[in-house]
C-alpha positions as a Python dict, from the first residue, in 0.01 Angstrom:
ca = {
    (1, 'M'): (0, 0, 0),
    (2, 'S'): (-149, -14, -348),
    (3, 'T'): (-401, 240, -471),
    (4, 'K'): (-687, -13, -506),
    (5, 'L'): (-641, -154, -153),
    (6, 'L'): (-632, 198, -9),
    (7, 'A'): (-960, 284, -183),
    (8, 'V'): (-1137, -32, -54),
    (9, 'K'): (-1031, 26, 309),
    (10, 'M'): (-1138, 387, 308),
    (11, 'K'): (-1477, 285, 162),
    (12, 'H'): (-1531, 32, 444),
    (13, 'T'): (-1442, 297, 702),
    (14, 'Q'): (-1689, 538, 547),
    (15, 'V'): (-1973, 282, 563),
    (16, 'A'): (-1900, 199, 930),
    (17, 'V'): (-1896, 566, 1028),
    (18, 'L'): (-2229, 632, 853),
    (19, 'L'): (-2400, 332, 1022),
    (20, 'L'): (-2279, 441, 1366),
    (21, 'M'): (-2395, 797, 1310),
    (22, 'Q'): (-2743, 686, 1197),
    (23, 'S'): (-2787, 460, 1504),
    (24, 'L'): (-2685, 732, 1747),
    (25, 'I'): (-2907, 996, 1584),
    (26, 'A'): (-3210, 763, 1587),
    (27, 'L'): (-3158, 675, 1951),
    (28, 'A'): (-3114, 1037, 2054),
    (29, 'G'): (-3423, 1147, 1862),
    (30, 'T'): (-3637, 879, 2019),
    (31, 'M'): (-3528, 944, 2373),
    (32, 'A'): (-3490, 1323, 2362),
    (33, 'T'): (-3857, 1393, 2434),
    (34, 'A'): (-4086, 1113, 2544),
    (35, 'E'): (-4456, 1177, 2547),
    (36, 'V'): (-4647, 924, 2748),
    (37, 'T'): (-5017, 914, 2661),
    (38, 'S'): (-5195, 708, 2927),
    (39, 'H'): (-5418, 742, 3222),
    (40, 'L'): (-5275, 815, 3563),
    (41, 'S'): (-5119, 505, 3697),
    (42, 'T'): (-4950, 426, 4014),
    (43, 'T'): (-4694, 227, 3823),
    (44, 'P'): (-4359, 391, 3891),
    (45, 'L'): (-4125, 474, 3603),
    (46, 'Y'): (-3809, 276, 3596),
    (47, 'L'): (-3497, 347, 3395),
    (48, 'A'): (-3253, 85, 3297),
    (49, 'Q'): (-2895, 152, 3387),
    (50, 'P'): (-2606, -43, 3252),
    (51, 'S'): (-2437, -282, 3485),
    (52, 'K'): (-2129, -141, 3641),
    (53, 'T'): (-1962, -474, 3606),
    (54, 'T'): (-2047, -576, 3252),
    (55, 'G'): (-2206, -267, 3092),
    (56, 'D'): (-2476, -493, 2944),
    (57, 'L'): (-2831, -357, 2904),
    (58, 'R'): (-2977, -707, 2940),
    (59, 'T'): (-2922, -702, 3319),
    (60, 'P'): (-3235, -647, 3538),
    (61, 'P'): (-3336, -283, 3558),
    (62, 'K'): (-3289, -92, 3876),
    (63, 'L'): (-3495, 189, 4014),
    (64, 'F'): (-3275, 491, 4025),
    (65, 'A'): (-3518, 798, 4019),
    (66, 'N'): (-3883, 911, 4064),
    (67, 'V'): (-4027, 1156, 3818),
    (68, 'S'): (-4323, 1390, 3887),
    (69, 'G'): (-4583, 1436, 3612),
    (70, 'S'): (-4885, 1660, 3541),
    (71, 'V'): (-5233, 1620, 3392),
    (72, 'D'): (-5340, 1836, 3102),
    (73, 'D'): (-5689, 1966, 3026),
    (74, 'E'): (-5787, 1644, 2857),
    (75, 'G'): (-5679, 1439, 3154),
    (76, 'T'): (-5362, 1306, 2994),
    (77, 'C'): (-5064, 1254, 3221),
    (78, 'Q'): (-4745, 1400, 3088),
    (79, 'C'): (-4385, 1379, 3207),
    (80, 'S'): (-4042, 1469, 3063),
    (81, 'V'): (-3711, 1284, 3097),
    (82, 'Y'): (-3384, 1466, 3028),
    (83, 'L'): (-3094, 1252, 2923),
    (84, 'P'): (-2755, 1374, 3042),
    (85, 'D'): (-2501, 1461, 2766),
    (86, 'T'): (-2249, 1214, 2900),
    (87, 'T'): (-2486, 930, 2832),
    (88, 'F'): (-2642, 1043, 2498),
    (89, 'P'): (-2393, 1274, 2305),
    (90, 'V'): (-2633, 1423, 2056),
    (91, 'Q'): (-2420, 1729, 1975),
    (92, 'K'): (-2112, 1520, 1922),
    (93, 'A'): (-2307, 1287, 1695),
    (94, 'E'): (-2415, 1583, 1482),
    (95, 'Q'): (-2058, 1714, 1469),
    (96, 'L'): (-1942, 1367, 1372),
    (97, 'E'): (-2188, 1363, 1081),
    (98, 'I'): (-2062, 1700, 954),
    (99, 'T'): (-1700, 1585, 986),
    (100, 'A'): (-1775, 1261, 802),
    (101, 'T'): (-1931, 1455, 513),
    (102, 'V'): (-1624, 1681, 484),
    (103, 'L'): (-1394, 1380, 500),
    (104, 'L'): (-1595, 1207, 229),
    (105, 'E'): (-1557, 1504, -6),
    (106, 'K'): (-1181, 1523, 62),
    (107, 'F'): (-1152, 1151, 15),
    (108, 'E'): (-1323, 1169, -326),
    (109, 'R'): (-1084, 1444, -439),
    (110, 'E'): (-774, 1259, -316),
    (111, 'L'): (-896, 934, -471),
    (112, 'S'): (-936, 1109, -806),
    (113, 'Q'): (-580, 1246, -785),
    (114, 'V'): (-445, 903, -687),
    (115, 'R'): (-610, 747, -991),
    (116, 'E'): (-456, 1014, -1215),
    (117, 'Y'): (-114, 973, -1055),
    (118, 'S'): (-142, 597, -1089),
    (119, 'K'): (-188, 632, -1465),
    (120, 'M'): (107, 876, -1486),
    (121, 'I'): (328, 643, -1283),
    (122, 'E'): (248, 350, -1511),
    (123, 'L'): (334, 567, -1814),
    (124, 'Y'): (663, 679, -1659),
    (125, 'Q'): (752, 322, -1565),
    (126, 'Q'): (705, 217, -1929),
    (127, 'R'): (914, 508, -2058),
    (128, 'I'): (1191, 431, -1809),
    (129, 'L'): (1182, 67, -1919),
    (130, 'N'): (1221, 174, -2284),
    (131, 'L'): (1508, 406, -2197),
    (132, 'T'): (1676, 132, -1993),
    (133, 'I'): (1654, -108, -2287),
    (134, 'R'): (1805, 152, -2524),
    (135, 'V'): (2090, 234, -2286),
    (136, 'E'): (2169, -135, -2231),
    (137, 'H'): (2172, -185, -2609),
    (138, 'M'): (2413, 106, -2646),
    (139, 'E'): (2642, -47, -2379),
    (140, 'K'): (2646, -396, -2531),
    (141, 'S'): (2636, -315, -2902),
    (142, 'S'): (2943, -228, -3108),
    (143, 'I'): (2736, 15, -3315),
    (144, 'S'): (2860, 372, -3288),
    (145, 'Y'): (2601, 624, -3182),
    (146, 'T'): (2607, 984, -3280),
    (147, 'E'): (2599, 1274, -3040),
    (148, 'L'): (2235, 1329, -3138),
    (149, 'D'): (2142, 991, -2985),
    (150, 'F'): (2291, 1095, -2653),
    (151, 'Q'): (2124, 1435, -2667),
    (152, 'L'): (1781, 1281, -2734),
    (153, 'L'): (1823, 1047, -2438),
    (154, 'K'): (1921, 1337, -2217),
    (155, 'V'): (1616, 1537, -2323),
    (156, 'E'): (1378, 1248, -2253),
    (157, 'I'): (1533, 1177, -1913),
    (158, 'S'): (1521, 1547, -1825),
    (159, 'D'): (1148, 1556, -1907),
    (160, 'L'): (1085, 1252, -1687),
    (161, 'E'): (1282, 1403, -1401),
    (162, 'R'): (1085, 1728, -1422),
    (163, 'L'): (747, 1550, -1424),
    (164, 'V'): (836, 1321, -1133),
    (165, 'T'): (958, 1622, -933),
    (166, 'Q'): (620, 1788, -985),
    (167, 'L'): (447, 1465, -879),
    (168, 'K'): (651, 1447, -560),
    (169, 'S'): (565, 1804, -464),
    (170, 'S'): (191, 1744, -515),
    (171, 'L'): (179, 1434, -296),
    (172, 'V'): (145, 1469, 82),
    (173, 'G'): (402, 1262, 262),
    (174, 'S'): (639, 1004, 113),
    (175, 'N'): (548, 767, -169),
    (176, 'V'): (772, 463, -226),
    (177, 'I'): (687, 420, -595),
    (178, 'V'): (757, 785, -681),
    (179, 'E'): (1086, 778, -489),
    (180, 'Q'): (1190, 463, -674),
    (181, 'I'): (1110, 620, -1013),
    (182, 'Y'): (1310, 932, -924),
    (183, 'L'): (1609, 718, -822),
    (184, 'E'): (1596, 522, -1149),
    (185, 'I'): (1587, 846, -1350),
    (186, 'T'): (1893, 975, -1161),
    (187, 'N'): (2080, 651, -1233),
    (188, 'L'): (1989, 672, -1601),
    (189, 'T'): (2126, 1027, -1622),
    (190, 'I'): (2458, 920, -1472),
    (191, 'L'): (2480, 618, -1703),
    (192, 'V'): (2416, 817, -2021),
    (193, 'N'): (2678, 1076, -1924),
    (194, 'E'): (2932, 798, -1864),
    (195, 'L'): (2851, 637, -2199),
    (196, 'E'): (2905, 965, -2380),
    (197, 'S'): (3231, 1041, -2201),
    (198, 'L'): (3380, 691, -2230),
    (199, 'D'): (3280, 635, -2599),
    (200, 'K'): (3504, 333, -2662),
    (201, 'N'): (3577, 401, -3030),
    (202, 'N'): (3612, 780, -2990),
    (203, 'I'): (3347, 807, -3259),
    (204, 'L'): (3212, 1135, -3131),
    (205, 'A'): (3557, 1293, -3118),
    (206, 'I'): (3634, 1173, -3470),
    (207, 'R'): (3302, 1298, -3603),
    (208, 'R'): (3358, 1636, -3443),
    (209, 'Q'): (3696, 1654, -3618),
    (210, 'I'): (3535, 1551, -3946),
    (211, 'V'): (3273, 1823, -3908),
    (212, 'S'): (3548, 2075, -3834),
    (213, 'L'): (3744, 1967, -4140),
    (214, 'Q'): (3430, 1978, -4355),
    (215, 'N'): (3361, 2331, -4237),
    (216, 'R'): (3717, 2435, -4314),
    (217, 'L'): (3694, 2273, -4657),
    (218, 'K'): (3365, 2450, -4721),
    (219, 'E'): (3519, 2783, -4622),
    (220, 'C'): (3813, 2711, -4851),
    (221, 'E'): (3579, 2628, -5138),
    (222, 'E'): (3376, 2942, -5077),
    (223, 'S'): (3693, 3145, -5066),
    (224, 'T'): (3805, 2986, -5391),
    (225, 'N'): (3470, 3057, -5552),
    (226, 'K'): (3491, 3418, -5442),
    (227, 'T'): (3833, 3456, -5602),
    (228, 'T'): (3808, 3696, -5891),
    (229, 'V'): (3865, 3555, -6237),
    (230, 'P'): (4200, 3674, -6376),
    (231, 'P'): (4158, 3933, -6648),
    (232, 'Y'): (4190, 3828, -7008),
    (233, 'F'): (4505, 3922, -7198),
    (234, 'P'): (4506, 3886, -7576),
    (235, 'P'): (4744, 3624, -7717),
    (236, 'G'): (5084, 3772, -7798),
    (237, 'S'): (5040, 4074, -7569),
    (238, 'C'): (5253, 4165, -7267),
    (239, 'I'): (5033, 4421, -7094),
    (240, 'H'): (5029, 4212, -6774),
    (241, 'R'): (5281, 4218, -6489),
    (242, 'G'): (5423, 3872, -6540),
    (243, 'L'): (5356, 3514, -6436),
    (244, 'L'): (5114, 3460, -6149),
    (245, 'N'): (5035, 3088, -6150),
    (246, 'V'): (5008, 2771, -6355),
    (247, 'S'): (4730, 2515, -6367),
    (248, 'Q'): (4737, 2146, -6286),
    (249, 'P'): (4906, 1949, -6563),
    (250, 'Y'): (4701, 1808, -6846),
    (251, 'I'): (4856, 1474, -6943),
    (252, 'V'): (4833, 1456, -7319),
    (253, 'K'): (4995, 1118, -7385),
    (254, 'L'): (5319, 923, -7392),
    (255, 'N'): (5558, 1023, -7668),
    (256, 'W'): (5514, 833, -7995),
    (257, 'K'): (5835, 628, -7952),
    (258, 'G'): (5750, 487, -7611),
    (259, 'F'): (5848, 493, -7245),
    (260, 'S'): (6219, 424, -7307),
    (261, 'Y'): (6259, 762, -7476),
    (262, 'K'): (6268, 974, -7162),
    (263, 'Y'): (6451, 1273, -7316),
    (264, 'G'): (6302, 1506, -7571),
    (265, 'S'): (6079, 1807, -7631),
    (266, 'W'): (5738, 1900, -7767),
    (267, 'G'): (5528, 2209, -7822),
    (268, 'R'): (5329, 2431, -8057),
    (269, 'D'): (5469, 2651, -8332),
    (270, 'Y'): (5429, 3028, -8282),
    (271, 'S'): (5375, 3225, -8598),
    (272, 'P'): (5321, 3601, -8533),
    (273, 'S'): (5174, 3647, -8881),
    (274, 'N'): (4927, 3358, -8837),
    (275, 'P'): (4897, 3289, -8464),
    (276, 'E'): (4581, 3077, -8491),
    (277, 'K'): (4746, 2821, -8716),
    (278, 'E'): (4804, 2491, -8535),
    (279, 'V'): (5130, 2306, -8582),
    (280, 'Y'): (5265, 2075, -8311),
    (281, 'W'): (5596, 1893, -8291),
    (282, 'V'): (5719, 1598, -8082),
    (283, 'A'): (6094, 1528, -8087),
    (284, 'P'): (6210, 1247, -7857),
    (285, 'L'): (6586, 1195, -7839),
    (286, 'N'): (6744, 860, -7893),
    (287, 'T'): (6769, 635, -7591),
    (288, 'N'): (7120, 766, -7514),
    (289, 'G'): (6951, 1096, -7417),
    (290, 'R'): (7179, 1297, -7649),
    (291, 'Q'): (7103, 1262, -8020),
    (292, 'L'): (6804, 1421, -8190),
    (293, 'E'): (6727, 1220, -8503),
    (294, 'Y'): (6350, 1186, -8562),
    (295, 'Y'): (6066, 1423, -8508),
    (296, 'R'): (5696, 1435, -8601),
    (297, 'I'): (5477, 1725, -8708),
    (298, 'Y'): (5100, 1731, -8641),
    (299, 'R'): (4849, 1959, -8811),
    (300, 'T'): (4609, 1974, -8514),
    (301, 'F'): (4601, 1879, -8149),
    (302, 'D'): (4341, 1612, -8223),
    (303, 'D'): (4576, 1456, -8478),
    (304, 'L'): (4844, 1445, -8210),
    (305, 'L'): (4608, 1266, -7972),
    (306, 'L'): (4510, 1016, -8244),
    (307, 'F'): (4870, 945, -8355),
    (308, 'K'): (4802, 1096, -8699),
    (309, 'P'): (5115, 1294, -8786),
    (310, 'M'): (5126, 1518, -9088),
    (311, 'Y'): (5470, 1371, -9147),
    (312, 'E'): (5773, 1222, -8971),
    (313, 'S'): (6122, 1344, -9060),
    (314, 'R'): (6484, 1257, -8988),
    (315, 'I'): (6780, 1489, -8927),
    (316, 'T'): (7150, 1410, -8874),
    (317, 'Y'): (7191, 1506, -8597),
    (318, 'G'): (7073, 1743, -8332),
    (319, 'E'): (7186, 1739, -7969),
    (320, 'G'): (6982, 1776, -7651),
    (321, 'S'): (6623, 1865, -7573),
    (322, 'G'): (6647, 2239, -7639),
    (323, 'V'): (6436, 2239, -7959),
    (324, 'A'): (6192, 2521, -8044),
    (325, 'L'): (5958, 2601, -8337),
    (326, 'Y'): (5912, 2958, -8453),
    (327, 'N'): (5727, 3069, -8764),
    (328, 'N'): (5741, 2725, -8938),
    (329, 'Y'): (6110, 2674, -8865),
    (330, 'M'): (6272, 2438, -8621),
    (331, 'Y'): (6576, 2557, -8422),
    (332, 'Y'): (6809, 2310, -8258),
    (333, 'H'): (7167, 2260, -8140),
    (334, 'S'): (7387, 2081, -8390),
    (335, 'Y'): (7543, 1759, -8259),
    (336, 'N'): (7884, 1790, -8087),
    (337, 'S'): (7940, 2157, -8178),
    (338, 'R'): (7862, 2519, -8090),
    (339, 'Y'): (7641, 2560, -8394),
    (340, 'M'): (7281, 2662, -8401),
    (341, 'V'): (7065, 2521, -8684),
    (342, 'K'): (6760, 2667, -8855),
    (343, 'H'): (6558, 2389, -9016),
    (344, 'D'): (6276, 2434, -9269),
    (345, 'L'): (5980, 2212, -9177),
    (346, 'K'): (5822, 2226, -9521),
    (347, 'T'): (6127, 2099, -9710),
    (348, 'N'): (6291, 1913, -9420),
    (349, 'T'): (6622, 2084, -9501),
    (350, 'M'): (6875, 2285, -9303),
    (351, 'V'): (6843, 2651, -9400),
    (352, 'L'): (7110, 2807, -9179),
    (353, 'K'): (7387, 2697, -8943),
    (354, 'K'): (7566, 2945, -8719),
    (355, 'E'): (7800, 2928, -8420),
    (356, 'L'): (7690, 3065, -8085),
    (357, 'P'): (7984, 3271, -7957),
    (358, 'N'): (8156, 3152, -7637),
    (359, 'A'): (7889, 2890, -7563),
    (360, 'A'): (8007, 2610, -7334),
    (361, 'T'): (7920, 2272, -7488),
    (362, 'G'): (8000, 1902, -7438),
    (363, 'N'): (7760, 1872, -7146),
    (364, 'R'): (7972, 2127, -6956),
    (365, 'F'): (7692, 2330, -6792),
    (366, 'S'): (7372, 2149, -6872),
    (367, 'Y'): (7069, 2155, -6644),
    (368, 'A'): (7062, 1942, -6329),
    (369, 'G'): (6937, 1593, -6414),
    (370, 'V'): (6920, 1672, -6788),
    (371, 'S'): (7229, 1593, -6987),
    (372, 'W'): (7347, 1746, -7318),
    (373, 'Q'): (7117, 2046, -7308),
    (374, 'D'): (7396, 2302, -7336),
    (375, 'I'): (7204, 2521, -7581),
    (376, 'D'): (6834, 2569, -7512),
    (377, 'F'): (6615, 2763, -7758),
    (378, 'A'): (6307, 2951, -7636),
    (379, 'V'): (6024, 3148, -7797),
    (380, 'D'): (5801, 3419, -7650),
    (381, 'E'): (5595, 3720, -7767),
    (382, 'S'): (5906, 3911, -7872),
    (383, 'G'): (6070, 3635, -8078),
    (384, 'L'): (6355, 3383, -8058),
    (385, 'W'): (6593, 3339, -7762),
    (386, 'V'): (6874, 3108, -7663),
    (387, 'I'): (6966, 3007, -7306),
    (388, 'Y'): (7316, 2876, -7235),
    (389, 'S'): (7633, 2927, -7026),
    (390, 'T'): (7991, 3031, -7096),
    (391, 'E'): (8325, 2982, -6930),
    (392, 'N'): (8342, 3355, -6863),
    (393, 'S'): (8009, 3338, -6677),
    (394, 'M'): (8148, 3045, -6472),
    (395, 'G'): (7844, 2836, -6550),
    (396, 'N'): (7586, 3102, -6470),
    (397, 'I'): (7297, 3130, -6714),
    (398, 'V'): (7337, 3363, -7010),
    (399, 'I'): (7043, 3486, -7222),
    (400, 'S'): (7078, 3603, -7582),
    (401, 'K'): (6814, 3752, -7811),
    (402, 'L'): (6850, 3616, -8166),
    (403, 'N'): (6756, 3739, -8507),
    (404, 'E'): (6541, 3452, -8628),
    (405, 'T'): (6639, 3511, -8990),
    (406, 'T'): (7019, 3531, -8955),
    (407, 'L'): (7068, 3377, -8608),
    (408, 'D'): (7281, 3677, -8513),
    (409, 'V'): (7296, 3763, -8141),
    (410, 'L'): (7114, 4092, -8090),
    (411, 'N'): (7167, 4132, -7717),
    (412, 'T'): (7300, 3934, -7423),
    (413, 'W'): (7227, 3931, -7048),
    (414, 'Q'): (7417, 3744, -6781),
    (415, 'T'): (7241, 3623, -6466),
    (416, 'R'): (7375, 3514, -6129),
    (417, 'Q'): (7197, 3178, -6140),
    (418, 'Y'): (7424, 2876, -6174),
    (419, 'R'): (7285, 2661, -6456),
    (420, 'P'): (7374, 2310, -6326),
    (421, 'A'): (7184, 2396, -6005),
    (422, 'V'): (6848, 2437, -6180),
    (423, 'S'): (6625, 2194, -6368),
    (424, 'N'): (6505, 2402, -6666),
    (425, 'A'): (6408, 2747, -6797),
    (426, 'F'): (6176, 2928, -7039),
    (427, 'M'): (6109, 3281, -7167),
    (428, 'L'): (5780, 3476, -7130),
    (429, 'C'): (5742, 3840, -7240),
    (430, 'G'): (6118, 3898, -7225),
    (431, 'V'): (6145, 3752, -6872),
    (432, 'L'): (6348, 3441, -6797),
    (433, 'Y'): (6183, 3198, -6553),
    (434, 'I'): (6388, 2921, -6396),
    (435, 'T'): (6268, 2602, -6224),
    (436, 'R'): (6406, 2364, -5963),
    (437, 'P'): (6279, 2032, -5825),
    (438, 'M'): (6112, 2027, -5484),
    (439, 'N'): (6053, 1651, -5484),
    (440, 'T'): (5965, 1377, -5731),
    (441, 'R'): (5617, 1521, -5790),
    (442, 'K'): (5658, 1896, -5760),
    (443, 'E'): (5863, 2159, -5939),
    (444, 'E'): (5899, 2524, -5838),
    (445, 'I'): (5939, 2827, -6061),
    (446, 'F'): (6158, 3019, -5820),
    (447, 'Y'): (6369, 3271, -6014),
    (448, 'M'): (6305, 3542, -6273),
    (449, 'Y'): (6522, 3777, -6474),
    (450, 'D'): (6364, 4070, -6660),
    (451, 'T'): (6568, 4153, -6971),
    (452, 'S'): (6388, 4487, -7012),
    (453, 'T'): (6514, 4618, -6677),
    (454, 'G'): (6811, 4389, -6606),
    (455, 'R'): (6661, 4304, -6265),
    (456, 'E'): (6631, 3962, -6112),
    (457, 'G'): (6394, 3843, -5842),
    (458, 'S'): (6248, 3552, -5653),
    (459, 'I'): (5899, 3405, -5703),
    (460, 'S'): (5731, 3082, -5598),
    (461, 'V'): (5497, 2909, -5838),
    (462, 'I'): (5448, 2537, -5782),
    (463, 'M'): (5412, 2301, -6078),
    (464, 'D'): (5287, 1948, -6024),
    (465, 'K'): (5455, 1684, -6236),
    (466, 'K'): (5388, 1315, -6295),
    (467, 'L'): (5740, 1174, -6295),
    (468, 'D'): (6076, 1275, -6151),
    (469, 'T'): (6250, 1481, -6420),
    (470, 'I'): (6146, 1762, -6651),
    (471, 'Q'): (6355, 1747, -6970),
    (472, 'S'): (6219, 2058, -7144),
    (473, 'I'): (5975, 2349, -7102),
    (474, 'D'): (5846, 2552, -7399),
    (475, 'Y'): (5606, 2847, -7379),
    (476, 'N'): (5364, 2933, -7659),
    (477, 'P'): (5233, 3293, -7678),
    (478, 'T'): (4926, 3198, -7888),
    (479, 'D'): (4747, 2978, -7634),
    (480, 'Q'): (4957, 3102, -7339),
    (481, 'R'): (5049, 2752, -7227),
    (482, 'L'): (5359, 2567, -7114),
    (483, 'Y'): (5452, 2246, -7298),
    (484, 'V'): (5654, 2011, -7078),
    (485, 'Y'): (5836, 1687, -7163),
    (486, 'N'): (5835, 1484, -6839),
    (487, 'D'): (6027, 1153, -6856),
    (488, 'G'): (5867, 1065, -7189),
    (489, 'Y'): (5517, 1204, -7115),
    (490, 'L'): (5372, 1513, -7279),
    (491, 'L'): (5221, 1758, -7026),
    (492, 'R'): (5049, 2090, -7079),
    (493, 'Y'): (4985, 2378, -6833),
    (494, 'D'): (4768, 2688, -6856),
    (495, 'V'): (4934, 3011, -6743),
    (496, 'T'): (4777, 3288, -6535),
    (497, 'F'): (4919, 3643, -6541),
    (498, 'Q'): (4927, 3921, -6286),
    (499, 'P'): (4692, 4204, -6381),
}
């Protein structure tokens, strides 16, 4: 039954009850005490009694009692008639009036609540309709919804469920509309939970993984930012505890002869007397990967980038990629021999040529993947070195400290590292560091030999590279960088030391 219909019927009932009460009260008041003002008459008093058959007052009256009267001082005849309670229920009529008044007040209160609940029900019905439309759209649409969408729906449905529960408890008896709303809310809750759990594209699971990865990345970045900056060590000093790490490679350019010239070397001259002076060399080998014939000298790094050499020179001939510059002189291995050559850059002439004792040549123990590099020159803070192998060492790497003026061997150390098993080597503060390939894009500095103590050890410093093979590595003490020739490309790495 609708709220409006209920109100109309109760109003009609109220009117009927009031009319009945007024009729009964008027009748009882009229007949309760009858004063008859007349002269004495012999006319008997008759009372009408309802017919036993029909109960109709229009039937002829019947005499059913005689009443005795009295005369007052003024000669007026008076008599009293007492109506039995069963015939005229005055007390019940009064009680009925009181009850009707109480019922009317209760009815007004209940009607007010019903009007309020009616408005609330209409509001809830509209909200449920909106939620139903959104859920149906989520079911049919291919758009991925975030977890927040599901959570908002759950919150709204939970609010509706709480309000409808309060409404149910305040109503007396059962209400079909409220029960229907509560059932719809329950169904919506189940549907939203199923949508979230089924999630056809696993979008929520993927987004949770993304958030987890983002948090891990953020923690990693914060950890990196918190890493202390390595202490500064002056160029040319060895007060640190050795190599700690290398940077990502800086790709300078392709060598000046082109991509076909995969073998060669490049670097910066180290002059202890004038360390800030910039002189760079690039010396690609001929395409056979053996002969060193042409090289270029650059006054500054910018000139190197802009292909503006100070000069280009020719020699006949060097062998392999083991070239080094030290104090304005170039040192290289003479072609097809055991000789070391000291070459003056200013005059482009050979100053000195000297044999390296017992050195194995002829590509006997060159580096893995790099042919004809039997004699490899290196420079560090302490001066000029040469890295090679001998037959007596059975191919293991031998290190010799050279006098840069006379090319005499000052001291020699033999390692237990087989030279053809490694990819390259360089010197840094009297320590030999050796590399090996991990794959086509990574190289590892994995071995070290300290000439000051004669001890060897293992380390692991990863170097990224751009192409497969590293042909040469040269360290410069002035800028503390590694200069790498990588399949024709010139790479440069910054070096970090252990404090």
